C-alpha positions as a printed NumPy array, in Angstrom:
array([[  0.343, -35.275, -23.537],
       [ -0.434, -37.669, -20.506],
       [  1.032, -35.352, -18.33 ],
       [ -1.129, -32.078, -19.676],
       [ -4.117, -34.183, -19.669],
       [ -3.504, -34.998, -15.787],
       [ -2.652, -31.401, -15.006],
       [ -5.742, -30.162, -16.867],
       [ -8.654, -32.844, -15.958],
       [ -7.417, -34.314, -12.529],
       [ -8.659, -33.055,  -9.289],
       [ -6.318, -30.877,  -7.142],
       [ -6.152, -32.99 ,  -4.341],
       [ -4.991, -35.875,  -6.618],
       [ -2.495, -33.928,  -8.33 ],
       [ -1.246, -32.871,  -5.12 ],
       [ -0.877, -36.269,  -3.498],
       [  0.787, -37.581,  -6.805],
       [  3.27 , -34.906,  -6.964],
       [  4.207, -35.032,  -3.578],
       [  4.678, -39.017,  -3.973],
       [  6.621, -38.503,  -7.143],
       [  8.978, -35.991,  -5.37 ],
       [  9.551, -38.355,  -2.304],
       [  9.494, -41.703,  -3.804],
       [ 10.946, -41.35 ,  -7.19 ],
       [ 12.639, -37.977,  -7.789],
       [ 14.503, -37.489,  -4.387],
       [ 15.856, -41.537,  -4.441],
       [ 16.941, -41.059,  -7.987],
       [ 18.833, -37.951,  -7.507],
       [ 20.834, -39.409,  -4.408],
       [ 21.382, -42.86 ,  -6.558],
       [ 22.663, -40.182,  -9.271],
       [ 24.858, -38.184,  -6.77 ],
       [ 26.423, -41.639,  -5.756],
       [ 27.193, -42.866,  -9.182],
       [ 28.707, -39.471,  -9.898],
       [ 30.783, -39.565,  -6.822],
       [ 31.826, -43.044,  -7.601],
       [ 32.58 , -42.404, -11.369],
       [ 34.567, -39.404, -10.211],
       [ 36.457, -41.153,  -7.402],
       [ 37.478, -44.146,  -9.943],
       [ 37.769, -42.158, -13.022],
       [ 34.998, -44.162, -14.62 ],
       [ 32.449, -42.719, -16.971],
       [ 30.061, -40.494, -15.356],
       [ 27.604, -40.315, -18.477],
       [ 24.977, -42.661, -16.93 ],
       [ 24.997, -40.738, -13.773],
       [ 24.561, -37.53 , -15.541],
       [ 21.994, -38.784, -17.552],
       [ 20.083, -40.06 , -14.607],
       [ 20.364, -37.029, -13.033],
       [ 19.043, -35.093, -15.859],
       [ 15.844, -37.512, -15.555],
       [ 15.489, -36.954, -12.113],
       [ 15.403, -33.407, -12.309],
       [ 13.031, -33.53 , -14.963],
       [ 10.595, -35.573, -13.024],
       [ 10.867, -32.953,  -9.755],
       [ 10.496, -29.953, -12.013],
       [  7.362, -31.596, -13.642],
       [  6.146, -32.43 , -10.34 ],
       [  6.684, -29.072,  -8.689],
       [  5.078, -27.549, -11.805],
       [  1.979, -29.76 , -11.849],
       [  0.357, -28.179,  -8.7  ],
       [  0.468, -24.459,  -9.554],
       [ -0.427, -25.366, -13.118],
       [ -3.523, -27.518, -12.016],
       [ -4.64 , -24.968,  -9.64 ],
       [ -4.432, -22.159, -12.352],
       [ -6.354, -24.3  , -14.921],
       [ -9.07 , -25.42 , -12.258],
       [ -9.58 , -21.664, -11.176],
       [ -9.866, -21.013, -15.002],
       [-12.638, -23.772, -15.476],
       [-14.599, -22.27 , -12.43 ],
       [-14.536, -18.791, -13.908],
       [-15.706, -20.648, -17.105],
       [-18.446, -22.268, -15.467],
       [-19.799, -19.129, -13.558],
       [-19.767, -17.012, -16.944],
       [-21.942, -19.649, -18.401],
       [-24.797, -18.481, -16.213],
       [-24.574, -15.033, -17.661],
       [-24.455, -16.271, -21.214],
       [-27.409, -18.624, -20.614],
       [-29.341, -16.381, -18.431],
       [-30.934, -14.262, -21.428],
       [-31.96 , -17.512, -23.455],
       [-33.713, -18.792, -20.213],
       [-35.695, -15.604, -19.661],
       [-36.64 , -15.432, -23.261],
       [-37.931, -19.097, -22.923],
       [-39.5  , -18.33 , -19.959],
       [-41.567, -15.2  , -21.537],
       [-42.534, -17.763, -24.558],
       [-43.55 , -20.671, -22.494],
       [-44.702, -19.313, -19.173],
       [-41.975, -21.506, -17.281],
       [-38.311, -22.264, -17.335],
       [-37.424, -25.206, -19.315],
       [-36.724, -28.621, -17.329],
       [-33.627, -29.092, -19.33 ],
       [-31.251, -27.114, -21.258],
       [-31.77 , -29.453, -24.349],
       [-34.942, -27.725, -24.818],
       [-33.066, -24.58 , -25.89 ],
       [-31.492, -25.147, -29.173],
       [-29.267, -22.048, -29.2  ],
       [-27.828, -22.611, -26.03 ],
       [-23.916, -22.659, -25.936],
       [-21.985, -25.592, -25.086],
       [-21.457, -26.395, -21.604],
       [-18.07 , -25.639, -20.121],
       [-16.545, -28.917, -18.459],
       [-17.335, -28.48 , -15.09 ],
       [-20.982, -28.186, -15.898],
       [-22.871, -31.307, -16.81 ],
       [-26.588, -31.65 , -18.654],
       [-27.622, -32.779, -15.075],
       [-26.248, -29.729, -13.244],
       [-29.371, -27.537, -14.309],
       [-32.523, -27.692, -12.284],
       [-35.782, -26.148, -12.75 ],
       [-39.174, -26.159, -11.147],
       [-40.796, -23.917, -13.766],
       [-40.538, -20.685, -11.741],
       [-36.94 , -20.686, -10.849],
       [-33.805, -22.474, -12.147],
       [-30.331, -23.208, -10.397],
       [-26.857, -24.297, -11.762],
       [-24.447, -26.115,  -9.6  ],
       [-21.105, -27.826, -10.16 ],
       [-18.664, -29.51 ,  -7.821],
       [-15.768, -27.437,  -6.59 ],
       [-12.516, -28.946,  -7.767],
       [-10.753, -30.379,  -4.926],
       [-13.896, -29.688,  -2.828],
       [-14.849, -33.301,  -2.3  ],
       [-18.973, -32.76 ,  -2.011],
       [-18.811, -28.73 ,  -2.013],
       [-20.47 , -27.3  ,  -4.812],
       [-20.763, -23.86 ,  -6.497],
       [-24.748, -22.811,  -6.458],
       [-26.403, -20.289,  -8.671],
       [-29.892, -19.679,  -8.466],
       [-32.384, -17.442, -10.683],
       [-33.605, -15.821,  -7.804],
       [-30.298, -14.057,  -6.708],
       [-28.314, -14.188,  -9.824],
       [-25.484, -14.961,  -7.794],
       [-22.905, -17.822,  -7.323],
       [-22.491, -19.017,  -3.832],
       [-20.083, -21.805,  -2.44 ],
       [-22.099, -24.482,  -0.56 ],
       [-20.801, -27.074,   1.773],
       [-22.622, -30.422,   1.312],
       [-24.347, -30.036,   4.833],
       [-25.59 , -26.727,   3.859],
       [-27.421, -27.439,   0.699],
       [-30.198, -29.469,   2.262],
       [-32.625, -28.894,   4.924],
       [-33.32 , -32.671,   6.011],
       [-31.741, -36.167,   5.869],
       [-34.031, -37.385,   2.958],
       [-32.888, -34.117,   0.959],
       [-29.039, -34.972,   1.839],
       [-29.521, -38.702,   0.738],
       [-30.918, -37.524,  -2.777],
       [-28.195, -34.894,  -3.225],
       [-25.616, -37.401,  -2.273],
       [-26.923, -39.844,  -5.029],
       [-27.327, -37.008,  -7.644],
       [-23.747, -36.302,  -6.785],
       [-22.676, -39.964,  -7.33 ],
       [-24.802, -40.134, -10.752],
       [-22.762, -37.372, -11.804],
       [-19.685, -39.123, -11.221],
       [-20.498, -41.846, -13.628],
       [-21.325, -39.305, -16.391]])
């Protein structure tokens, strides 16, 4: 249960770090100890049951660490696709709202029939000035990189932090917005 939650929700960089650390600091030393116990047990004709049990556990730890990285990458790619598809689902509702009210809503909460947001998008990832709207979310494993969608182009673009803004004040506001989204 905990393993699957970590693989599903944790940032890919952290999964790689913890998986490699698990392999290096737990899995490999445990295998070395198991092999030493196995050799001692065979040499002295004692029971090798403990050594085999520890070897089984160490192989399981190594296997889980090795599976975590590609499983996390697959799940994060799937989450990114779900977030991108959300823009297609919500686009018609936003256009309908604009026809009825003359402007895009300032919040998605103003659209009662809006589908639930995917896990990578949050309530504060929708922005509108009335004339246009945009969605953006943090790239899993991308530190401050974000996927950005705008109603003007109807396309998703991956933006590096430096290219999201034009001047230093806007960069500061973007940085505070990113930090605020972490606390949600």
